[in-house]
C-alpha positions in Angstrom: 0.0 0.0 0.0 1.5 3.4 -0.9 0.5 7.0 -0.2 1.2 10.0 -2.4 0.1 13.6 -2.2 -2.5 13.2 -4.9 -4.4 10.5 -3.0 -6.8 11.6 -0.3 -5.4 12.2 3.2 -5.3 8.9 5.1 -5.0 10.4 8.6 -7.4 9.1 11.2 -8.9 12.5 12.0 -8.1 14.8 9.1 -8.5 12.1 6.5 -12.3 11.5 6.9 -12.9 15.2 7.4 -11.0 16.1 4.3 -12.9 13.4 2.3 -16.3 14.8 3.5 -15.3 18.4 2.7 -14.0 17.1 -0.7 -17.5 15.8 -1.5 -19.0 19.2 -0.7 -16.3 21.0 -2.8 -16.8 18.6 -5.7 -20.6 19.2 -5.5 -20.1 22.9 -5.7 -17.7 22.6 -8.6 -20.1 20.3 -10.5 -22.9 22.8 -10.1 -20.7 25.7 -11.3 -19.7 23.5 -14.3 -23.4 22.9 -15.1 -24.1 26.6 -15.2 -21.1 27.3 -17.3 -18.6 28.8 -14.8 -16.3 25.9 -13.7 -14.0 28.1 -11.6 -11.9 26.9 -8.8 -11.6 30.3 -7.2 -15.3 30.8 -7.0 -15.7 27.2 -5.7 -13.2 28.0 -2.9 -15.1 31.2 -1.9 -18.5 29.4 -1.8 -17.0 26.5 0.1 -15.4 28.8 2.6 -18.7 30.6 3.2 -20.6 27.3 3.6 -18.1 25.9 6.1 -18.1 29.0 8.1 -21.9 29.0 8.2 -21.9 25.4 9.4 -19.3 26.3 12.1 -21.4 29.3 13.2 -22.6 27.6 16.5 -19.0 27.1 17.5 -18.0 30.6 16.5 -21.0 32.0 18.5 -20.0 30.0 21.6 -16.3 31.1 21.3 -17.1 34.8 21.0 -19.7 34.6 23.8 -17.1 33.1 26.0 -14.6 35.9 25.1 -17.3 38.6 25.8 -18.2 37.1 29.2 -14.5 36.7 30.0 -14.0 40.4 29.4 -16.9 41.1 31.7 -15.6 39.0 34.5 -12.0 40.1 34.2 -12.2 42.8 36.9 -13.6 40.4 39.4 -11.1 37.8 38.4 -8.3 40.3 39.0 -9.6 41.1 42.5 -9.4 37.5 43.4 -5.9 37.1 42.0 -4.7 40.2 43.8 -6.4 39.0 47.1 -4.3 35.9 47.1 -1.2 37.3 45.4 2.0 35.9 46.9 0.1 33.4 49.1 1.3 29.9 48.2 0.1 28.0 51.2 -2.3 25.2 50.7 -5.2 26.9 52.4 -4.9 30.1 50.4 -4.6 28.2 47.1 -7.7 26.1 48.0 -9.7 29.3 48.8 -8.6 31.0 45.6 -9.6 28.0 43.5 -13.0 27.9 45.2 -13.6 31.6 44.6 -12.5 31.2 40.9 -14.8 28.3 40.5 -17.8 30.2 41.9 -16.9 33.2 39.6 -16.9 30.9 36.5 -20.2 29.4 37.6 -21.7 32.9 38.1 -20.9 33.9 34.5 -21.8 30.4 33.1 -18.3 30.1 31.7 -16.3 26.9 31.3 -12.6 27.8 31.7 -11.7 25.1 29.1 -14.6 25.9 26.8 -12.6 28.0 24.3 -9.9 25.4 24.0 -12.5 22.7 23.3 -14.1 24.8 20.6 -10.7 25.4 19.0 -9.8 21.7 19.1 -13.1 21.0 17.3 -12.4 23.6 14.6 -8.8 22.8 14.0 -9.3 19.4 12.2 -12.0 21.1 10.0 -9.6 23.8 9.0 -6.8 21.3 8.4 -9.1 19.2 6.2 -10.3 22.3 4.3 -6.7 23.3 3.7 -5.9 19.8 2.5 -8.7 20.0 -0.1 -7.7 23.4 -1.4 -4.0 22.5 -1.6 -4.6 19.3 -3.6 -7.7 20.0 -5.7 -7.3 17.1 -8.3 -7.4 14.5 -5.4 -10.9 15.6 -4.4 -12.3 17.0 -7.7 -12.5 14.2 -10.3 -13.4 16.6 -13.1 -10.1 18.5 -12.6 -8.1 15.3 -12.4 -9.6 14.1 -15.7 -8.1 17.2 -17.4 -4.6 15.8 -17.1 -5.5 12.8 -19.3 -4.4 11.6 -21.8 -1.4 14.0 -21.5 -0.1 12.2 -18.4 -0.1 8.8 -20.0 1.6 10.2 -23.2 4.3 12.0 -21.1 5.0 8.8 -19.2 5.7 7.0 -22.5 8.2 9.7 -23.5 11.9 9.0 -22.7 13.4 11.3 -20.1 10.0 12.8 -19.1 10.3 12.0 -15.4 13.8 13.5 -15.3 12.6 16.7 -17.0 9.6 17.0 -14.7 11.9 17.1 -11.7 13.5 20.2 -13.1 10.2 22.2 -13.1 9.4 24.6 -10.3 6.4 22.6 -9.1 8.5 19.4 -8.5 10.5 20.5 -5.5 7.8 19.2 -3.1 7.6 15.8 -4.6 11.3 14.8 -4.7 10.8 11.7 -2.5 8.0 10.4 -4.7 10.4 10.1 -7.6 12.7 8.1 -5.4 9.9 5.8 -4.1 10.2 2.1 -5.0 6.7 2.2 -6.5 7.8 4.9 -8.9 11.1 3.2 -9.7 9.2 -0.1 -10.3 6.7 1.7 -12.6 3.5 1.1 -10.6 1.0 2.8 -13.0 -1.2 4.6 -10.6 1.7 5.8 -8.5 3.5 7.2 -11.5 0.3 8.9 -12.8 -0.4 10.5 -9.5 3.2 11.8 -9.2 3.0 13.3 -12.7 -0.3 15.0 -11.9 1.0 16.3 -8.6 3.9 18.0 -10.4 1.8 19.3 -13.3 -0.9 20.7 -10.9 1.7 22.9 -9.3 3.3 24.0 -12.6 3.5 27.7 -13.5 2.9 29.2 -16.9 6.6 29.2 -17.6 6.7 25.4 -16.7 4.0 24.6 -19.2 5.9 26.6 -21.9 9.2 24.7 -21.1 7.3 21.4 -21.2 5.9 22.2 -24.7 9.4 23.1 -25.9 10.9 19.9 -24.6 8.3 17.5 -25.9 7.3 19.1 -29.2 5.3 16.1 -30.3 2.9 16.7 -27.5 2.6 20.4 -27.9 -1.1 20.3 -28.8 -2.0 18.2 -25.8 0.2 20.2 -23.4 -1.3 23.5 -24.6 -4.9 22.2 -24.4 -4.4 20.8 -20.9 -2.7 24.1 -19.8 -5.6 26.1 -21.3 -8.2 24.0 -19.6 -6.5 24.3 -16.2 -6.1 28.0 -16.8 -9.9 28.2 -17.3 -10.4 26.5 -14.0 -7.8 28.5 -12.2 -8.4 31.9 -13.7 -9.9 34.2 -11.1 -10.2 38.0 -11.8 -7.3 37.7 -14.2 -5.0 35.8 -11.9 -3.9 32.2 -12.4 -4.6 30.5 -9.1 -1.9 27.9 -9.9 0.8 30.5 -9.9 2.2 32.2 -6.8 2.1 36.0 -6.5 5.9 36.1 -6.3 6.1 34.3 -9.7 3.4 36.5 -11.2 5.2 39.6 -10.0 8.5 38.5 -11.5 6.9 37.6 -14.8 4.9 40.9 -14.9 7.9 42.9 -14.0 10.0 41.3 -16.7 7.3 42.0 -19.3 6.7 45.6 -18.1 3.1 44.8 -17.2 2.5 47.3 -14.3 -1.2 46.4 -13.9 -0.3 42.7 -13.6 2.3 43.6 -10.9 -0.4 45.4 -8.9 -2.7 42.4 -9.3 0.0 40.1 -8.0 0.6 42.2 -4.9 -3.1 42.5 -4.2 -3.4 38.8 -3.0 -0.8 39.1 -0.1 -1.9 42.7 0.7 -5.6 41.7 1.0 -4.6 38.6 3.0 -2.8 40.7 5.6 -5.5 43.4 5.7 -8.4 40.8 6.0 -6.5 38.9 8.7 -5.9 42.2 10.6 -9.6 43.1 10.5 -10.6 39.6 11.5 -8.4 39.9 14.6 -9.7 43.4 15.5 -13.4 42.4 15.5 -12.8 39.2 17.5 -13.3 39.8 21.2 -10.2 38.9 23.2 -10.1 37.7 26.7 -7.0 39.7 27.5 -8.3 43.1 26.5 -8.9 44.1 30.1 -5.7 42.8 31.5 -2.9 45.0 32.7 -0.6 46.4 30.0 2.4 44.8 31.7 0.7 41.4 31.8 2.8 38.9 29.8 -0.3 37.3 28.3 -1.6 40.6 27.0 1.9 41.3 25.5 1.9 37.9 23.8 -1.5 38.5 22.3 -0.5 42.0 21.0 2.6 40.4 19.4 0.5 37.7 17.8 -2.0 40.2 16.5 0.8 42.1 14.8 2.8 39.1 13.4 -0.2 37.0 12.1 -1.2 39.5 9.4 2.5 39.7 8.3 2.8 35.9 8.2 -0.4 35.7 6.2 1.1 38.2 3.7 4.3 36.2 3.4 2.7 32.8 2.9 0.2 34.1 0.4 3.0 35.8 -1.5 5.0 32.5 -1.8 2.3 29.9 -2.1 -0.2 29.4 -5.0 -2.7 32.2 -5.3 -5.6 29.7 -4.8 -4.5 29.4 -1.2 -4.3 33.1 -0.9 -7.9 33.4 -2.1 -9.0 30.9 0.5 -7.1 32.8 3.2 -8.8 36.1 2.2 -12.3 34.6 1.8 -12.0 32.9 5.2 -10.8 36.1 7.0 -13.6 38.1 5.3 -16.3 35.6 6.2 -15.0 35.4 9.8 -15.0 39.2 10.1 -18.6 39.5 8.8 -19.8 36.6 11.1 -18.0 38.2 14.1 -19.6 41.5 13.5 -23.1 40.0 13.5 -22.4 37.7 16.4 -20.9 40.6 18.4 -24.0 42.7 17.8 -26.3 39.9 18.9 -24.3 39.3 22.1 -24.1 43.1 22.8 -27.9 43.2 22.7 -28.1 40.5 25.3 -28.8 41.4 29.0 -25.6 40.2 30.5 -26.8 41.0 34.1 -29.9 38.9 33.6 -27.8 36.1 32.2 -25.5 36.3 35.2 -28.5 36.2 37.6 -29.8 33.2 35.8 -26.4 31.5 36.0 -26.2 32.2 39.7 -29.5 30.5 40.3 -28.5 27.5 38.2 -25.1 27.3 40.0 -26.8 27.4 43.4 -29.2 24.7 42.4 -26.3 22.5 41.4 -24.4 23.4 44.5 -21.6 25.2 42.7 -22.3 28.5 44.6 -23.3 28.5 48.3 -26.3 30.6 49.3 -24.3 32.3 52.2 -20.6 32.5 51.9 -18.6 32.6 55.1 -15.9 35.3 55.1 -13.0 33.5 56.7 -9.9 35.7 57.1 -7.0 34.2 55.1 -4.7 34.3 58.2 -7.2 32.0 60.1 -7.1 29.6 57.1 -3.3 29.8 57.2 -3.2 29.0 60.9 -5.5 26.1 60.6 -3.8 24.8 57.4 -0.4 24.8 59.2 -1.6 23.5 62.5 -0.8 19.8 63.3 -3.9 17.6 63.6 -2.0 15.6 66.2 -1.5 18.7 68.4 -5.2 19.7 68.1 -6.3 16.2 69.3 -3.9 16.4 72.3 -5.1 19.9 73.2 -8.7 18.8 73.1 -8.1 15.8 75.3 -6.2 17.9 77.8 -8.9 20.6 77.9 -11.6 18.0 78.4 -9.8 16.3 81.3 -9.2 19.7 83.1 -12.8 20.7 82.6 -14.2 17.5 84.0 -11.8 17.6 87.0 -12.8 21.2 87.8 -16.5 20.4 87.7 -16.1 17.4 90.0 -14.1 19.5 92.5 -16.8 22.3 92.5 -19.6 19.7 93.0 -17.8 18.1 95.9 -17.1 21.3 97.7 -20.7 22.4 97.2 -22.1 19.2 98.6 -19.8 19.4 101.6 -20.7 23.0 102.3 -17.2 24.3 101.8 -16.7 27.9 101.2 -14.4 29.3 98.5 -11.8 31.9 98.9 -13.1 35.2 97.7 -11.7 36.1 94.3 -10.2 32.6 93.7 -10.7 30.9 90.4 -12.8 28.2 92.1 -15.1 30.9 93.6 -15.5 32.6 90.2 -16.2 29.3 88.5 -18.8 28.4 91.1 -20.5 31.8 90.6 -20.7 31.1 86.8 -22.2 27.7 87.4 -24.8 29.0 89.8 -25.7 31.9 87.4 -26.1 29.3 84.6 -28.4 27.2 86.7 -30.6 30.2 87.7 -31.0 31.5 84.2 -33.5 28.9 83.0 -35.7 29.6 86.1 -35.6 33.3 85.4 -36.8 32.7 81.8 -39.7 30.7 83.1 
């Protein structure tokens, strides 16, 4: 059994997700083909919108969590300041208890955001896999490479020449695989399609010059793929960096601007997407390390988007832009909906639910932290010894008082025994007075 990039992802988690997303993507592309616009760029945008709509419940929960976290941040900081520097077991237990009640009050699960991200990540990886390797999931696109692939395989030196093309650098190991060396038909076909799918316009021209007998097939295949990949005048199979070099060499200023638009829009859309997303660290102190990390990420992520979209095929850049734009629009509507909610009423409802479940006590006892500290550091063994000693002394004193009383003995004025006797007599008279 062999695995190459053209075959569908075989991972236990990403594989089935990518396959399911591939079916949806293929359905969209077939519909576009039926109405006469079989365009991969348009299919990517529609697919991105559809997936983000399906993920709307997760997006809503994540942004609601962030909004509530911002709301509870001042109270959380008070608790943290209250126990700052206290590392004893009693203080840590008290802080944990108060934090637990705070989360219950706001109806927030401290791990909720992480869980939602863990659910979304395989979906995003699967979507990326589909967009990166379109022929593996869109049979109509894969068929475009035939019969050219079979004719190229029959040409002497074709595999060696393919390895010199710009699109072959990712697939070096496939040419060295024993299945390729032994001429396993499907493996060799898939390897050729992998390389040709990543070829630039210059690669197709070089291929036609090298194999002149296949010029018509090469040109027709390249033209069909260009029809699929052409989006607003850009070939989605080419990277913006390649398009910029070609346009600059030919003096096409307008084409240079078009090539730079993809990474520029990717950075801008990513920046806007981050700005509209509520962040749990917005209310933290400016010196807080978490807030500093978030600010750094908010700055570097748009720059990274621009870099990747400049060097990778423009099709991935279109996906990146479409995804960020959709996330921005969804975030705006979700934020508006959450802002209209009565947060105080929600908190009151959460408090009642938490009390019913025993997560919040009806009456909290305000125990000074120093008392907790004393008890936490006190030896249980000593407590038991003290209690036993106190009990023995108390019992002995009562017996002595009772004996002296029965024998009519008088107590020395001002002595401890006299004072104790007075207290006992007063306690005995008190019930009679109440009657």
